MARFI-73053 format. One record per residue (C-alpha): x, y, z; residue number from 1. Coordinates in steps of 0.05 Angstrom, whole numbers, plus 5000, padded with zeros to 4 digits. Layout:
BEGIN
ATOM;X;Y;Z;NUM;
...
This chain:
BEGIN
ATOM;5000;5000;5000;1;
ATOM;5055;5048;5018;2;
ATOM;5092;5030;4955;3;
ATOM;5032;5048;4913;4;
ATOM;5025;5117;4948;5;
ATOM;5098;5132;4938;6;
ATOM;5092;5115;4866;7;
ATOM;5033;5162;4857;8;
ATOM;5069;5219;4892;9;
ATOM;5128;5212;4847;10;
ATOM;5084;5211;4786;11;
ATOM;5051;5279;4809;12;
ATOM;5118;5319;4809;13;
ATOM;5145;5342;4743;14;
ATOM;5202;5390;4731;15;
ATOM;5181;5464;4711;16;
ATOM;5185;5477;4637;17;
ATOM;5225;5536;4608;18;
ATOM;5160;5566;4582;19;
ATOM;5130;5569;4653;20;
ATOM;5194;5600;4680;21;
ATOM;5190;5656;4627;22;
ATOM;5117;5671;4644;23;
ATOM;5132;5676;4719;24;
ATOM;5190;5723;4707;25;
ATOM;5147;5768;4662;26;
ATOM;5095;5774;4717;27;
ATOM;5147;5793;4768;28;
ATOM;5178;5846;4724;29;
ATOM;5109;5873;4705;30;
ATOM;5087;5878;4777;31;
ATOM;5152;5910;4797;32;
ATOM;5147;5960;4739;33;
ATOM;5076;5980;4759;34;
ATOM;5098;5989;4831;35;
ATOM;5158;6031;4810;36;
ATOM;5114;6072;4763;37;
ATOM;5063;6085;4817;38;
ATOM;5118;6102;4865;39;
ATOM;5147;6150;4813;40;
ATOM;5080;6184;4805;41;
ATOM;5075;6190;4880;42;
ATOM;5144;6220;4885;43;
ATOM;5128;6270;4829;44;
ATOM;5062;6288;4862;45;
ATOM;5097;6298;4929;46;
ATOM;5150;6341;4897;47;
ATOM;5096;6381;4861;48;
ATOM;5056;6391;4925;49;
ATOM;5116;6406;4969;50;
ATOM;5157;6449;4922;51;
ATOM;5117;6474;4863;52;
ATOM;5047;6484;4891;53;
ATOM;5063;6493;4964;54;
ATOM;5048;6568;4963;55;
ATOM;4981;6558;4929;56;
ATOM;4957;6506;4979;57;
ATOM;4984;6547;5036;58;
ATOM;4944;6606;5010;59;
ATOM;4881;6562;5005;60;
ATOM;4893;6537;5075;61;
ATOM;4901;6607;5100;62;
ATOM;4838;6628;5062;63;
ATOM;4798;6573;5097;64;
ATOM;4825;6600;5164;65;
ATOM;4815;6674;5149;66;
ATOM;4751;6713;5137;67;
ATOM;4757;6780;5102;68;
ATOM;4701;6827;5125;69;
ATOM;4691;6895;5093;70;
ATOM;4676;6951;5142;71;
ATOM;4628;7002;5112;72;
ATOM;4647;7075;5123;73;
ATOM;4602;7128;5152;74;
ATOM;4565;7162;5095;75;
ATOM;4576;7236;5089;76;
ATOM;4527;7282;5124;77;
ATOM;4484;7335;5089;78;
ATOM;4475;7406;5115;79;
ATOM;4437;7467;5091;80;
ATOM;4472;7531;5070;81;
ATOM;4476;7557;5142;82;
ATOM;4504;7492;5171;83;
ATOM;4439;7462;5198;84;
ATOM;4444;7387;5196;85;
ATOM;4392;7357;5149;86;
ATOM;4415;7284;5140;87;
ATOM;4451;7245;5194;88;
ATOM;4471;7172;5206;89;
ATOM;4451;7124;5261;90;
ATOM;4471;7051;5271;91;
ATOM;4432;6990;5248;92;
ATOM;4447;6916;5249;93;
ATOM;4462;6882;5183;94;
ATOM;4467;6807;5172;95;
ATOM;4527;6781;5133;96;
ATOM;4542;6709;5111;97;
ATOM;4601;6672;5080;98;
ATOM;4580;6636;5015;99;
ATOM;4628;6577;5026;100;
ATOM;4599;6559;5093;101;
ATOM;4525;6562;5075;102;
ATOM;4530;6532;5005;103;
ATOM;4563;6471;5036;104;
ATOM;4518;6466;5096;105;
ATOM;4445;6460;5075;106;
ATOM;4419;6448;5145;107;
ATOM;4451;6514;5168;108;
ATOM;4423;6549;5107;109;
ATOM;4353;6524;5122;110;
ATOM;4359;6543;5195;111;
ATOM;4379;6614;5175;112;
ATOM;4321;6621;5126;113;
ATOM;4272;6608;5183;114;
ATOM;4293;6673;5217;115;
ATOM;4297;6721;5158;116;
ATOM;4243;6744;5110;117;
ATOM;4273;6721;5044;118;
ATOM;4252;6671;4992;119;
ATOM;4302;6616;4974;120;
ATOM;4317;6645;4905;121;
ATOM;4329;6716;4931;122;
ATOM;4373;6689;4987;123;
ATOM;4416;6650;4938;124;
ATOM;4422;6711;4893;125;
ATOM;4447;6754;4950;126;
ATOM;4493;6701;4977;127;
ATOM;4528;6688;4911;128;
ATOM;4526;6756;4877;129;
ATOM;4601;6768;4884;130;
ATOM;4631;6712;4842;131;
ATOM;4702;6689;4850;132;
ATOM;4709;6696;4925;133;
ATOM;4670;6646;4967;134;
ATOM;4704;6665;5031;135;
ATOM;4687;6739;5035;136;
ATOM;4624;6753;5075;137;
ATOM;4568;6788;5037;138;
ATOM;4508;6827;5062;139;
ATOM;4445;6785;5065;140;
ATOM;4397;6833;5099;141;
ATOM;4399;6905;5121;142;
ATOM;4370;6935;5184;143;
ATOM;4347;6871;5218;144;
ATOM;4307;6877;5281;145;
ATOM;4339;6868;5349;146;
ATOM;4296;6806;5360;147;
ATOM;4324;6774;5297;148;
ATOM;4394;6793;5316;149;
ATOM;4387;6763;5386;150;
ATOM;4356;6698;5359;151;
ATOM;4412;6688;5308;152;
ATOM;4467;6707;5357;153;
ATOM;4443;6651;5403;154;
ATOM;4447;6601;5345;155;
ATOM;4514;6620;5314;156;
ATOM;4543;6551;5332;157;
ATOM;4487;6517;5293;158;
ATOM;4492;6567;5235;159;
ATOM;4566;6577;5220;160;
ATOM;4588;6630;5171;161;
ATOM;4541;6686;5194;162;
ATOM;4565;6752;5223;163;
ATOM;4535;6819;5243;164;
ATOM;4561;6887;5225;165;
ATOM;4534;6953;5250;166;
ATOM;4524;6998;5189;167;
ATOM;4501;7070;5185;168;
ATOM;4428;7084;5168;169;
ATOM;4402;7151;5144;170;
ATOM;4366;7195;5195;171;
ATOM;4329;7259;5177;172;
ATOM;4324;7317;5225;173;
ATOM;4274;7355;5184;174;
ATOM;4216;7331;5141;175;
ATOM;4236;7370;5079;176;
ATOM;4256;7361;5007;177;
ATOM;4254;7285;5002;178;
ATOM;4254;7287;4926;179;
ATOM;4316;7331;4922;180;
ATOM;4356;7300;4979;181;
ATOM;4339;7230;4954;182;
ATOM;4349;7163;4987;183;
ATOM;4400;7106;4991;184;
ATOM;4392;7032;4980;185;
ATOM;4427;6968;4960;186;
ATOM;4456;6964;4889;187;
ATOM;4423;6902;4860;188;
ATOM;4470;6890;4802;189;
ATOM;4536;6920;4778;190;
ATOM;4523;6985;4741;191;
ATOM;4590;7013;4718;192;
ATOM;4558;7070;4679;193;
ATOM;4521;7101;4738;194;
ATOM;4563;7072;4795;195;
ATOM;4634;7061;4769;196;
ATOM;4663;7055;4839;197;
ATOM;4610;7009;4869;198;
ATOM;4593;6935;4865;199;
ATOM;4529;6895;4873;200;
ATOM;4510;6895;4946;201;
ATOM;4540;6963;4962;202;
ATOM;4497;7017;4993;203;
ATOM;4490;7073;4942;204;
ATOM;4448;7135;4929;205;
ATOM;4389;7116;4887;206;
ATOM;4357;7184;4876;207;
ATOM;4367;7259;4886;208;
ATOM;4431;7288;4914;209;
ATOM;4447;7221;4945;210;
ATOM;4454;7192;4875;211;
ATOM;4486;7251;4838;212;
ATOM;4539;7259;4892;213;
ATOM;4544;7186;4911;214;
ATOM;4620;7179;4901;215;
ATOM;4633;7238;4947;216;
ATOM;4584;7215;5001;217;
ATOM;4604;7141;5000;218;
ATOM;4675;7142;5026;219;
ATOM;4718;7079;5023;220;
ATOM;4708;7011;5056;221;
ATOM;4755;6987;5110;222;
ATOM;4777;6914;5117;223;
ATOM;4778;6870;5179;224;
ATOM;4812;6801;5181;225;
ATOM;4780;6748;5225;226;
ATOM;4806;6679;5244;227;
ATOM;4757;6620;5243;228;
ATOM;4762;6549;5269;229;
ATOM;4750;6484;5231;230;
ATOM;4675;6492;5242;231;
ATOM;4672;6561;5211;232;
ATOM;4664;6597;5277;233;
ATOM;4698;6664;5286;234;
ATOM;4754;6659;5337;235;
ATOM;4773;6732;5336;236;
ATOM;4816;6782;5298;237;
ATOM;4873;6750;5259;238;
ATOM;4937;6758;5300;239;
ATOM;4990;6801;5270;240;
ATOM;4946;6835;5218;241;
ATOM;4917;6903;5232;242;
ATOM;4850;6922;5202;243;
ATOM;4846;6976;5150;244;
ATOM;4800;7030;5176;245;
ATOM;4745;7057;5131;246;
ATOM;4750;7128;5103;247;
ATOM;4686;7167;5118;248;
ATOM;4648;7200;5061;249;
ATOM;4651;7275;5049;250;
ATOM;4599;7321;5078;251;
ATOM;4557;7364;5032;252;
ATOM;4535;7435;5047;253;
ATOM;4475;7451;5004;254;
ATOM;4451;7518;4975;255;
ATOM;4382;7504;5005;256;
ATOM;4357;7554;5057;257;
ATOM;4323;7511;5110;258;
ATOM;4274;7565;5133;259;
ATOM;4254;7583;5062;260;
ATOM;4247;7510;5042;261;
ATOM;4203;7495;5101;262;
ATOM;4161;7556;5087;263;
ATOM;4153;7537;5013;264;
ATOM;4128;7468;5032;265;
ATOM;4082;7497;5084;266;
ATOM;4051;7544;5033;267;
ATOM;4040;7486;4984;268;
ATOM;4010;7440;5037;269;
ATOM;3945;7410;5014;270;
ATOM;3959;7429;4941;271;
ATOM;3995;7395;4884;272;
ATOM;4051;7436;4855;273;
ATOM;4122;7461;4859;274;
ATOM;4164;7520;4881;275;
ATOM;4234;7538;4858;276;
ATOM;4274;7596;4886;277;
ATOM;4342;7615;4857;278;
ATOM;4394;7667;4876;279;
ATOM;4404;7701;4808;280;
ATOM;4475;7724;4819;281;
ATOM;4502;7654;4834;282;
ATOM;4452;7602;4808;283;
ATOM;4446;7574;4879;284;
ATOM;4378;7541;4891;285;
ATOM;4348;7569;4955;286;
ATOM;4286;7526;4956;287;
ATOM;4262;7468;4913;288;
ATOM;4194;7441;4936;289;
ATOM;4149;7389;4906;290;
ATOM;4082;7371;4937;291;
ATOM;4055;7319;4949;292;
ATOM;4116;7283;4974;293;
ATOM;4132;7226;5023;294;
ATOM;4166;7223;5091;295;
ATOM;4242;7225;5080;296;
ATOM;4252;7164;5124;297;
ATOM;4207;7121;5078;298;
ATOM;4267;7092;5042;299;
ATOM;4314;7093;5102;300;
ATOM;4279;7030;5125;301;
ATOM;4274;6967;5083;302;
ATOM;4213;6979;5040;303;
ATOM;4164;6923;5031;304;
ATOM;4133;6907;4963;305;
ATOM;4065;6930;4988;306;
ATOM;4093;6997;5011;307;
ATOM;4127;7007;4944;308;
ATOM;4064;6989;4905;309;
ATOM;4024;7037;4948;310;
ATOM;4071;7095;4931;311;
ATOM;4072;7078;4857;312;
ATOM;3997;7071;4851;313;
ATOM;3979;7134;4891;314;
ATOM;3939;7178;4842;315;
ATOM;3971;7240;4872;316;
ATOM;4039;7215;4847;317;
ATOM;4081;7231;4909;318;
ATOM;4143;7201;4877;319;
ATOM;4143;7252;4821;320;
ATOM;4191;7310;4832;321;
ATOM;4146;7362;4801;322;
ATOM;4198;7417;4803;323;
ATOM;4247;7381;4757;324;
ATOM;4207;7324;4726;325;
ATOM;4137;7353;4718;326;
ATOM;4124;7387;4650;327;
ATOM;4068;7437;4639;328;
ATOM;4046;7489;4588;329;
ATOM;4078;7554;4612;330;
ATOM;4018;7597;4592;331;
ATOM;4028;7672;4598;332;
ATOM;4094;7671;4636;333;
ATOM;4122;7652;4568;334;
ATOM;4103;7719;4537;335;
ATOM;4167;7756;4556;336;
ATOM;4207;7706;4515;337;
ATOM;4161;7715;4455;338;
ATOM;4166;7791;4462;339;
ATOM;4242;7786;4463;340;
ATOM;4240;7744;4400;341;
ATOM;4196;7796;4366;342;
ATOM;4241;7854;4383;343;
ATOM;4308;7818;4372;344;
ATOM;4287;7791;4304;345;
ATOM;4258;7858;4281;346;
ATOM;4191;7824;4270;347;
ATOM;4158;7883;4305;348;
ATOM;4182;7954;4320;349;
ATOM;4186;7980;4392;350;
ATOM;4120;8019;4388;351;
ATOM;4082;7967;4350;352;
ATOM;4008;7968;4369;353;
ATOM;3949;7921;4361;354;
ATOM;3875;7928;4376;355;
ATOM;3847;7875;4422;356;
ATOM;3772;7864;4416;357;
ATOM;3770;7802;4459;358;
ATOM;3799;7756;4406;359;
ATOM;3815;7750;4332;360;
ATOM;3800;7708;4271;361;
ATOM;3851;7665;4236;362;
ATOM;3816;7638;4175;363;
ATOM;3747;7620;4199;364;
ATOM;3769;7603;4270;365;
ATOM;3761;7652;4328;366;
ATOM;3818;7654;4380;367;
ATOM;3797;7685;4446;368;
ATOM;3836;7732;4490;369;
ATOM;3831;7714;4563;370;
ATOM;3794;7781;4572;371;
ATOM;3734;7770;4527;372;
ATOM;3717;7844;4533;373;
ATOM;3782;7862;4500;374;
ATOM;3840;7907;4520;375;
ATOM;3833;7961;4466;376;
ATOM;3896;7992;4438;377;
ATOM;3956;7952;4464;378;
ATOM;4031;7962;4459;379;
ATOM;4084;7916;4489;380;
ATOM;4083;7947;4559;381;
ATOM;4009;7940;4568;382;
ATOM;4010;7871;4534;383;
ATOM;4054;7846;4590;384;
ATOM;4019;7885;4644;385;
ATOM;3949;7860;4625;386;
ATOM;3973;7795;4592;387;
ATOM;3937;7809;4527;388;
ATOM;3934;7746;4484;389;
ATOM;3916;7781;4419;390;
ATOM;3980;7821;4419;391;
ATOM;4021;7757;4421;392;
ATOM;3977;7721;4371;393;
ATOM;3993;7774;4320;394;
ATOM;4066;7779;4341;395;
ATOM;4078;7705;4330;396;
ATOM;4044;7707;4261;397;
ATOM;4097;7758;4242;398;
ATOM;4152;7720;4276;399;
ATOM;4141;7651;4245;400;
ATOM;4162;7583;4273;401;
ATOM;4236;7587;4253;402;
ATOM;4251;7654;4287;403;
ATOM;4206;7634;4345;404;
ATOM;4249;7573;4359;405;
ATOM;4315;7607;4346;406;
ATOM;4306;7664;4396;407;
ATOM;4265;7630;4449;408;
ATOM;4314;7572;4455;409;
ATOM;4364;7624;4481;410;
ATOM;4325;7621;4546;411;
ATOM;4344;7547;4553;412;
ATOM;4273;7521;4539;413;
ATOM;4271;7451;4512;414;
ATOM;4338;7436;4545;415;
ATOM;4359;7410;4613;416;
ATOM;4385;7463;4661;417;
ATOM;4442;7419;4684;418;
ATOM;4422;7420;4757;419;
ATOM;4458;7368;4800;420;
ATOM;4398;7321;4804;421;
ATOM;4384;7259;4762;422;
ATOM;4325;7248;4715;423;
ATOM;4313;7322;4698;424;
ATOM;4261;7331;4644;425;
ATOM;4277;7370;4580;426;
ATOM;4209;7399;4567;427;
ATOM;4190;7415;4495;428;
ATOM;4201;7475;4450;429;
ATOM;4172;7457;4381;430;
ATOM;4205;7475;4316;431;
ATOM;4186;7467;4243;432;
ATOM;4212;7396;4240;433;
ATOM;4170;7377;4301;434;
ATOM;4106;7405;4271;435;
ATOM;4120;7373;4203;436;
ATOM;4131;7306;4237;437;
ATOM;4068;7311;4279;438;
ATOM;4019;7346;4234;439;
ATOM;4047;7337;4164;440;
ATOM;4079;7392;4122;441;
ATOM;4015;7433;4115;442;
ATOM;3999;7450;4187;443;
ATOM;3958;7513;4201;444;
ATOM;3977;7580;4231;445;
ATOM;3932;7565;4290;446;
ATOM;3990;7526;4320;447;
ATOM;4031;7590;4321;448;
ATOM;3977;7625;4360;449;
ATOM;3974;7571;4413;450;
ATOM;4049;7569;4426;451;
ATOM;4052;7646;4426;452;
ATOM;4015;7646;4493;453;
ATOM;4050;7585;4521;454;
ATOM;3997;7534;4504;455;
ATOM;3995;7476;4456;456;
ATOM;4060;7438;4447;457;
ATOM;4105;7482;4491;458;
ATOM;4122;7447;4556;459;
ATOM;4169;7469;4612;460;
ATOM;4188;7448;4683;461;
ATOM;4181;7495;4743;462;
ATOM;4258;7493;4747;463;
ATOM;4262;7519;4676;464;
ATOM;4212;7573;4693;465;
ATOM;4256;7595;4752;466;
ATOM;4319;7595;4708;467;
ATOM;4281;7636;4656;468;
ATOM;4263;7686;4710;469;
ATOM;4336;7687;4732;470;
ATOM;4358;7704;4661;471;
ATOM;4308;7761;4659;472;
ATOM;4330;7786;4727;473;
ATOM;4403;7787;4706;474;
ATOM;4389;7819;4639;475;
ATOM;4411;7759;4597;476;
ATOM;4462;7715;4634;477;
ATOM;4460;7660;4685;478;
ATOM;4498;7607;4723;479;
ATOM;4477;7534;4722;480;
ATOM;4427;7521;4778;481;
ATOM;4457;7477;4831;482;
ATOM;4443;7449;4901;483;
ATOM;4513;7434;4928;484;
ATOM;4551;7494;4953;485;
ATOM;4612;7462;4987;486;
ATOM;4643;7392;4995;487;
ATOM;4678;7381;5062;488;
ATOM;4726;7322;5055;489;
ATOM;4747;7275;5111;490;
ATOM;4818;7303;5110;491;
ATOM;4791;7372;5128;492;
ATOM;4797;7403;5059;493;
ATOM;4739;7441;5028;494;
ATOM;4722;7436;4954;495;
ATOM;4678;7484;4916;496;
ATOM;4641;7450;4858;497;
ATOM;4654;7477;4789;498;
ATOM;4597;7523;4772;499;
ATOM;4640;7581;4750;500;
ATOM;4618;7582;4677;501;
ATOM;4574;7643;4663;502;
ATOM;4526;7629;4607;503;
ATOM;4519;7689;4560;504;
ATOM;4483;7669;4495;505;
ATOM;4483;7741;4470;506;
ATOM;4419;7774;4493;507;
ATOM;4408;7847;4474;508;
ATOM;4414;7886;4539;509;
ATOM;4368;7943;4518;510;
ATOM;4312;7896;4498;511;
ATOM;4320;7857;4563;512;
ATOM;4316;7922;4603;513;
ATOM;4251;7940;4566;514;
ATOM;4221;7873;4584;515;
ATOM;4242;7880;4656;516;
ATOM;4206;7946;4660;517;
ATOM;4144;7915;4630;518;
ATOM;4146;7860;4683;519;
ATOM;4148;7913;4737;520;
ATOM;4081;7939;4712;521;
ATOM;4049;7872;4729;522;
ATOM;4054;7889;4803;523;
ATOM;4062;7965;4801;524;
ATOM;4016;7985;4744;525;
ATOM;3942;8001;4753;526;
ATOM;3921;7946;4705;527;
ATOM;3973;7895;4728;528;
ATOM;3947;7824;4736;529;
ATOM;3982;7820;4804;530;
ATOM;3975;7893;4825;531;
ATOM;3929;7873;4882;532;
ATOM;3990;7841;4916;533;
ATOM;4034;7902;4912;534;
ATOM;4080;7913;4971;535;
ATOM;4105;7985;4976;536;
ATOM;4168;7963;5012;537;
ATOM;4198;7926;4952;538;
ATOM;4191;7929;4877;539;
ATOM;4175;7861;4847;540;
ATOM;4178;7846;4772;541;
ATOM;4132;7789;4755;542;
ATOM;4085;7753;4708;543;
ATOM;4022;7713;4720;544;
ATOM;3999;7653;4678;545;
ATOM;3939;7607;4673;546;
ATOM;3952;7543;4636;547;
ATOM;3901;7496;4608;548;
ATOM;3904;7427;4641;549;
ATOM;3886;7361;4606;550;
ATOM;3832;7350;4658;551;
ATOM;3802;7392;4713;552;
ATOM;3814;7465;4729;553;
ATOM;3870;7506;4699;554;
ATOM;3941;7507;4728;555;
ATOM;3965;7571;4762;556;
ATOM;4034;7599;4746;557;
ATOM;4072;7658;4774;558;
ATOM;4144;7680;4764;559;
ATOM;4178;7740;4796;560;
ATOM;4245;7769;4817;561;
ATOM;4261;7820;4871;562;
ATOM;4283;7872;4888;563;
ATOM;4276;7900;4819;564;
ATOM;4340;7941;4819;565;
ATOM;4382;7889;4856;566;
ATOM;4353;7819;4845;567;
ATOM;4367;7773;4904;568;
ATOM;4315;7720;4890;569;
ATOM;4279;7692;4829;570;
ATOM;4217;7651;4842;571;
ATOM;4173;7605;4801;572;
ATOM;4109;7576;4830;573;
ATOM;4063;7525;4798;574;
ATOM;3998;7503;4830;575;
ATOM;3964;7447;4793;576;
ATOM;3890;7464;4783;577;
ATOM;3901;7530;4819;578;
ATOM;3854;7564;4769;579;
ATOM;3887;7633;4765;580;
ATOM;3960;7653;4769;581;
ATOM;3942;7717;4804;582;
ATOM;3905;7684;4860;583;
ATOM;3929;7612;4860;584;
ATOM;4005;7621;4854;585;
ATOM;4024;7694;4862;586;
ATOM;4008;7699;4937;587;
ATOM;4056;7642;4951;588;
ATOM;4112;7676;4912;589;
ATOM;4101;7743;4947;590;
ATOM;4105;7710;5015;591;
ATOM;4169;7674;4997;592;
ATOM;4200;7738;4972;593;
ATOM;4182;7775;5036;594;
ATOM;4209;7717;5077;595;
ATOM;4276;7717;5040;596;
ATOM;4283;7793;5044;597;
ATOM;4264;7795;5117;598;
ATOM;4200;7835;5107;599;
ATOM;4145;7826;5159;600;
ATOM;4085;7789;5131;601;
ATOM;4037;7816;5183;602;
ATOM;4054;7887;5162;603;
ATOM;4032;7872;5091;604;
ATOM;3966;7842;5116;605;
ATOM;3952;7907;5153;606;
ATOM;3971;7948;5092;607;
ATOM;3926;7906;5047;608;
ATOM;3868;7913;5096;609;
ATOM;3877;7989;5096;610;
ATOM;3877;7991;5020;611;
ATOM;3813;7950;5016;612;
ATOM;3781;7995;5068;613;
ATOM;3798;8057;5027;614;
ATOM;3771;8025;4963;615;
ATOM;3707;8007;4999;616;
ATOM;3700;8078;5025;617;
ATOM;3709;8108;4956;618;
ATOM;3660;8060;4925;619;
ATOM;3609;8077;4979;620;
ATOM;3619;8150;4962;621;
ATOM;3603;8135;4889;622;
ATOM;3673;8138;4859;623;
ATOM;3683;8093;4798;624;
ATOM;3745;8049;4804;625;
ATOM;3778;8002;4756;626;
ATOM;3765;7931;4779;627;
ATOM;3827;7890;4791;628;
ATOM;3839;7842;4733;629;
ATOM;3852;7768;4744;630;
ATOM;3887;7721;4697;631;
């Protein structure tokens, strides 16, 4: 039995063939080669990591450890011309978050959304609006409540990557001029054309002075470096690195007179209209009122969609800056410009005279004068004093559309004034091309009659009316109207904005003086349309106007400058649906002039009462008096 087993065992062993030996050697070499190749790759990778890319990975490591937080500067303050503070700053809590932390931690993101009033899509937009830097905190929500701040502060361990920064919020000491001062808000998207020095998420001026002078008011952000642990929690300031302090914005001193501005808005209360007061010698805007308006702090808080919709849908249009954006037919305040065009173009001689019978025919159409009884024989002085329409109808027929546009455009109608406010309207001064485009080449002369008295296609803003009055006050020259008088920089230097250019389009001084004298008759002459408001303490050159409105009662216009021999203020008043310029707008202008010149208002009331008593006594005695005209 054992012999048989031994035999079988011997039969099982056979010597290894040469072919098997070659195969085994190949496998060993192949395995060794693969191992050496992998080891080589590992060595190369280690060399690359340790020597070539060490700085990059060190930087990434440091980036994961460091949070860069921008520190917003204090926005510049805004003062009136006398140094009264109009716009201040006060602190508010703002929520910031780091995109890297919240994009990679959905539970923390969902927890945060439970405490803030944002939809998922809007939250993601704000979190990721600054592409290319996932580790820099971005603002998620402004002006959060203290309750929200406290709740999130308690949960910072569960919601890593959030931080709170105290940012300035606008505060308004006086409820004035919200349209002109404007408001600030968050820049939704990059806008290099309007905000070349700002990025999405920055707080910028969105309207008014805040927008026009945004770069000066904004200042420069500071930078703070914070150290975080492996869980994204802030440990504290990064050792060895000092923060860069922010540079505060520059303060603006406006040309606005606080007392005059408040008085203008008080006089317009309950109405719809605008007031513009300009210092003729400098172009400084003393008051710029638009009513109705809105509380200045409306946009200082985060505005809800319902609040925004309510403002936009209000039929009284409180968001419209009527003084610079509202356009209206100028009516009879336009007549001085037409008269200048007639004289300067030699369309009429100085003593040219017409007969007003209450209107005139052009073809088979009758055009009324506002005084249907007629003004009789009228020359230029009485045409301005009584505001005779027929005089200007006939003047413009002689003038023609081409000379009309040429000379009246010298008063800057149909052009922006250049005031330092955004979205100023141009108005409209029609020319031949405009009429051809709108009515065809064969339009009628009736269009010339309408524009001769400031109706029809002529449209101006109250600001343009005030500039026009300034030009008349100065005898033909002006400076660009402006609202900023001085810029006080953070380093203590004071800058004066460049408004030094004196505009002189070449008005004839003698003609301008004649027109100024005619304007004086409006308040000083017996037949003047504003003679009932005469104040013996000051000579006021003026013009009334009553403009047709698309619906409702007529608009009331009044422009004036005073004192006549040394103009210190030019005023334009528009009252929508105020019916008559003499009664709806002129009293406001007279009160503003007296306010600016320091003339007692109560004295004038007593004077007016005495005049009325004398008139009543003479009428009772049977004397015949000329009734006071109203336009």
